[in-house]
C-alpha positions in Angstrom: 107.0 211.1 67.3 107.0 208.8 70.4 103.7 208.0 72.2 102.8 207.9 75.8 100.8 205.0 77.3 97.7 207.1 76.9 98.3 207.3 73.1 99.2 211.0 73.2 102.5 212.2 71.7 105.4 212.9 73.9 107.2 216.2 73.2 110.8 216.0 74.3 112.5 219.1 75.8 115.1 220.8 73.7 118.7 220.5 75.0 120.1 218.3 77.7 118.1 216.4 80.2 116.4 213.0 80.8 114.2 211.7 78.0 110.5 211.8 78.9 108.7 208.5 78.9 105.2 210.0 79.8 103.3 213.0 78.7 102.3 214.0 82.3 102.8 213.1 85.9 99.4 211.5 85.8 100.5 209.1 83.2 103.8 208.4 85.0 101.7 207.3 88.0 99.5 205.2 85.8 102.5 203.6 84.3 103.5 202.3 87.7 100.2 200.6 88.1 99.4 199.9 84.5 99.3 196.1 84.9 96.4 196.5 87.3 94.4 198.0 84.4 92.1 200.1 86.5 91.7 198.1 89.6 90.5 194.6 90.5 89.5 193.7 86.9 92.8 191.8 86.4 93.6 191.0 90.0 93.0 187.2 89.6 94.5 184.6 91.9 98.2 184.2 91.3 99.2 180.8 90.0 102.4 179.6 91.4 103.1 176.9 88.8 102.5 177.6 85.1 101.8 174.8 82.8 102.1 177.0 79.8 103.4 180.6 79.9 101.6 183.2 77.9 103.6 186.0 76.2 100.7 188.3 75.2 101.2 190.0 71.9 101.2 193.8 71.9 100.1 195.7 68.8 98.9 199.1 70.1 99.4 201.9 72.7 96.1 201.5 74.5 93.2 199.1 74.9 90.4 201.3 73.7 91.8 204.3 75.5 92.7 202.2 78.6 96.2 201.2 79.5 97.7 198.2 77.8 97.4 195.3 80.3 99.4 192.4 78.9 100.5 191.0 82.2 104.1 190.2 83.2 105.1 188.6 79.9 104.7 190.0 76.4 105.7 189.4 72.8 106.4 192.3 70.5 107.0 192.2 66.7 108.7 195.2 65.0 106.2 195.1 62.1 102.7 194.1 61.5 100.3 193.7 58.5 99.5 191.3 55.7 99.9 193.6 52.6 103.1 192.9 50.6 102.6 195.5 47.9 105.5 197.7 47.0 103.4 200.8 47.8 103.4 199.8 51.5 106.3 201.6 53.2 108.3 200.2 56.1 107.2 203.2 58.2 103.5 202.2 57.8 104.2 198.6 58.7 105.9 199.5 61.9 104.2 198.1 65.0 103.4 201.2 67.1 103.3 199.9 70.7 103.5 200.8 74.4 105.2 198.2 76.5 104.2 198.6 80.2 107.2 198.9 82.6 108.4 195.7 84.4 107.1 193.5 81.6 109.5 190.8 80.3 109.5 190.8 76.5 110.3 188.2 73.8 110.9 190.0 70.6 109.6 188.4 67.4 111.6 188.9 64.2 108.7 190.2 62.1 109.1 187.4 59.6 105.4 186.6 59.9 104.6 190.0 58.2 107.4 190.0 55.7 106.2 188.9 52.2 108.7 188.3 49.4 108.8 192.1 48.6 109.6 193.1 52.1 111.9 190.2 53.1 115.1 191.5 54.7 118.6 190.2 55.0 119.4 188.6 58.4 121.5 191.7 59.3 118.7 194.1 58.4 116.1 192.0 60.3 118.2 192.1 63.5 118.9 195.8 63.2 115.1 196.4 62.8 114.5 194.5 66.0 117.2 196.5 67.9 115.9 199.8 66.6 112.3 199.0 67.3 113.1 198.1 71.0 115.1 201.3 71.4 112.5 203.6 69.7 109.6 202.3 71.8 111.7 202.1 75.0 111.5 198.5 75.9 115.1 197.5 75.0 116.0 196.8 78.6 113.0 194.6 79.0 113.9 192.1 76.1 114.8 188.7 77.5 114.9 186.8 74.2 115.1 187.7 70.5 113.8 185.5 67.8 115.7 184.3 64.7 114.5 185.5 61.3 113.1 182.2 60.1 111.1 181.7 56.9 107.5 180.5 57.6 106.1 177.5 55.7 102.5 178.1 56.8 102.0 181.4 55.0 101.7 182.0 51.3 101.4 185.3 49.5 98.9 185.6 46.7 98.2 188.9 44.9 100.4 190.6 47.5 98.4 189.5 50.6 99.2 186.8 53.1 97.1 183.6 53.3 97.1 180.6 55.6 98.3 177.8 53.4 101.0 175.2 53.8 103.9 175.0 51.5 104.9 171.9 49.5 107.7 169.8 51.0 109.9 170.7 48.0 109.4 174.4 48.6 109.9 173.7 52.3 113.6 172.8 51.6 114.3 176.4 50.8 112.6 177.6 54.0 114.6 175.1 56.1 117.8 176.4 54.6 116.9 180.0 55.3 115.7 179.2 58.8 119.0 177.4 59.7 121.0 180.4 58.3 118.9 182.7 60.4 119.8 180.8 63.6 123.4 180.8 62.6 123.4 184.5 62.0 121.7 185.3 65.3 124.0 183.1 67.2 127.0 184.9 65.7 125.5 188.3 66.6 124.2 187.8 70.1 123.3 190.8 72.3 124.8 190.8 75.7 122.3 189.6 78.3 119.6 188.6 75.8 118.9 185.0 74.9 117.7 183.7 71.6 114.6 181.9 70.4 116.0 179.7 67.6 113.0 178.6 65.5 112.6 175.6 63.3 110.4 175.1 60.2 109.4 172.1 58.1 106.5 170.8 56.1 106.7 167.1 56.9 107.8 165.6 60.3 111.0 164.3 58.8 111.8 167.7 57.3 111.1 169.4 60.5 113.4 167.0 62.4 116.1 167.7 59.9 115.8 171.4 60.4 115.7 171.0 64.2 118.9 169.0 64.2 120.7 171.8 62.3 119.2 174.6 64.3 120.2 173.0 67.6 123.9 173.5 66.7 123.3 177.2 67.5 121.2 176.8 70.7 122.7 177.7 74.0 120.6 175.5 76.3 121.4 177.6 79.4 119.8 180.8 78.0 118.0 180.1 74.7 114.5 178.8 73.8 113.7 176.4 71.0 110.9 177.8 68.8 108.3 175.6 67.1 107.5 177.7 64.0 104.9 177.1 61.4 102.1 175.9 63.5 99.7 178.9 63.9 97.9 177.4 60.9 96.5 174.6 63.1 93.6 176.7 64.3 92.2 176.9 60.8 93.5 173.7 59.3 92.8 170.9 61.8 93.8 168.3 59.2 97.4 169.1 60.0 97.1 167.9 63.6 98.4 164.5 62.6 101.5 165.9 61.1 102.0 168.1 64.1 101.6 165.1 66.4 104.1 163.1 64.4 106.5 166.1 64.4 106.6 166.7 68.1 106.9 162.9 68.7 110.2 163.1 66.8 111.4 166.5 67.9 110.8 166.4 71.7 113.1 163.4 72.3 115.8 165.2 70.3 115.5 168.4 72.3 115.7 166.4 75.5 118.8 164.6 74.4 120.5 167.9 73.8 119.4 169.2 77.2 117.1 171.9 75.8 115.1 173.3 78.8 112.5 175.6 77.2 110.3 175.4 74.1 108.0 178.0 72.6 105.3 177.5 70.1 104.6 180.6 68.0 101.1 182.0 67.8 99.0 179.1 69.1 96.1 179.3 71.6 94.3 176.3 70.1 93.7 173.9 73.0 94.1 170.6 71.3 97.7 171.0 69.9 98.7 172.9 73.1 97.6 170.0 75.3 99.4 167.4 73.2 102.6 169.5 73.1 102.4 170.1 76.8 102.0 166.4 77.5 105.1 165.6 75.5 107.0 168.5 77.1 106.1 167.2 80.6 107.5 163.8 79.8 110.9 165.3 79.0 111.0 168.0 81.6 110.8 170.8 79.0 109.0 174.0 79.9 106.5 175.4 77.4 105.3 178.8 76.4 103.2 180.4 73.7 102.3 183.8 72.4 99.3 185.4 70.8 97.7 188.8 70.4 94.3 187.0 70.4 93.7 187.3 74.2 93.7 191.0 73.9 91.7 191.3 70.7 89.0 188.5 70.9 86.6 190.7 72.9 86.7 193.3 70.2 85.3 190.6 67.8 82.6 189.5 70.2 84.5 186.4 71.2 85.2 185.2 74.8 87.3 182.4 76.1 88.9 179.3 74.7 88.0 175.6 74.8 86.3 174.8 78.2 85.6 178.4 79.0 84.5 179.7 75.6 81.2 181.6 75.8 79.4 181.6 72.5 76.8 184.0 73.8 79.2 186.7 74.6 78.3 190.2 73.3 81.1 192.8 73.1 80.7 195.9 75.3 80.9 199.4 74.1 83.6 202.1 74.7 81.8 204.3 77.2 81.8 208.0 77.8 83.9 207.3 80.9 86.5 205.7 78.7 86.7 208.9 76.6 87.4 211.4 79.4 90.5 213.5 79.1 92.6 215.4 81.6 92.7 219.2 81.9 95.7 219.0 79.5 93.7 217.2 76.9 95.3 213.7 77.5 93.3 210.4 77.6 92.3 209.7 81.2 89.5 207.1 81.5 87.5 207.3 84.7 85.7 203.9 84.5 85.3 202.5 88.0 86.7 199.0 88.8 84.4 196.4 87.4 83.0 198.5 84.6 82.0 196.5 81.6 83.6 198.5 78.9 85.7 197.4 75.9 89.1 198.4 77.3 88.7 196.8 80.7 87.1 193.7 79.2 90.1 193.2 77.0 92.4 193.5 80.1 90.2 190.9 81.9 90.3 188.5 79.0 94.1 188.6 78.9 94.3 187.9 82.6 91.8 185.0 82.3 93.7 183.5 79.3 96.9 183.7 81.2 95.4 181.9 84.2 93.8 179.3 81.9 97.1 178.4 80.3 98.9 178.4 83.7 96.3 175.9 84.9 96.0 174.0 81.6 96.8 170.5 83.1 93.8 170.7 85.4 91.4 172.6 83.2 91.9 170.7 79.9 92.8 167.1 80.8 91.1 165.7 77.7 93.8 167.1 75.5 96.7 165.4 77.4 97.1 161.7 76.9 99.6 159.3 75.6 96.8 157.8 73.6 97.2 160.7 71.1 100.6 159.4 70.2 101.9 156.3 68.4 105.1 156.1 70.4 107.6 153.4 69.6 109.2 153.5 73.1 108.4 154.7 76.5 109.0 158.3 77.4 110.5 159.7 80.5 108.4 160.0 83.7 106.6 163.3 84.3 108.8 166.3 85.0 109.4 167.2 88.6 108.3 170.5 90.1 111.7 172.1 89.6 111.3 171.6 85.8 108.1 173.7 85.7 107.6 177.4 85.5 107.3 179.4 88.6 105.8 182.9 88.4 108.2 185.7 89.3 106.7 187.4 92.3 105.8 191.0 92.3 
């Protein structure tokens, strides 16, 4: 059964008529202002120029009973979880979400959550993406759909996923599958939807080889190149040298093929983001990332990243005012603007993270320097303003 933004089930009328998207008129009105998340809590200064665009991950229907407040850009995967046992059904792995209206969505392939026992064919993976978007009513909001690559920074031991890099020999198989995924998605494009064609590779040379093959299927006018396999950097800093070498090889190639946009999957770690941003700036390539972390860190008692991380942060509670319901029995939080409760804190943290990434050049200058790279030749001058992101105005 489909869910409303409040988390309550939507009962569809029998017979002809429009499909209901909300359980009540109250929720319909809340849907129109859902991005505000209860008032001024997420009304931060609008940044005209984004250094790094955030596609906030969505993995639920409410933020602790408050509306999901991911901002104008979101990333949605059709599945979630880290259990690959055969007893786990596809239905239980489905990512149950509410995507606020007017949010632009990049759709992940779900490859991150698919262990060997749940790995699909390319056709099945694409159909899963299409059906998920249709079921949760965000199909018209999808701007880009990701290829079903094979991740080299995830291993499966005793049926559970672990952060561990593959060997280069094993990576050869992942590269082959990743290139095939790009080829398949290119041959089965959906009208009006771009693709995120991802690359994988263990060594810098292997990653470059994969990129060269994947680029054969990239439409530079509507697609995004995806840096896959690097969300491991937050836990394994020893791989930063390989990452640095990789982007030093790959960025010039992307620029030579006139690629305009690059996306790094699942990274909010400031150091690699800063280094990748610096390289992208030299070649006039716009950068984005995605993570569900901005919406979940407060639930773990964590606040901020890098220069604005607060180690003393204590997570707030879900208050009685968060738990109020309407006369019909639906969730209807009554927390005033500025209330320090879990749901609104999560919304605020998402907004602050988005602003931090948008202003990354000014706020994290220590991570952006040519000194981080052993470049054999000069790179292009910094990108002009027309090569940088501009926020879509409300």
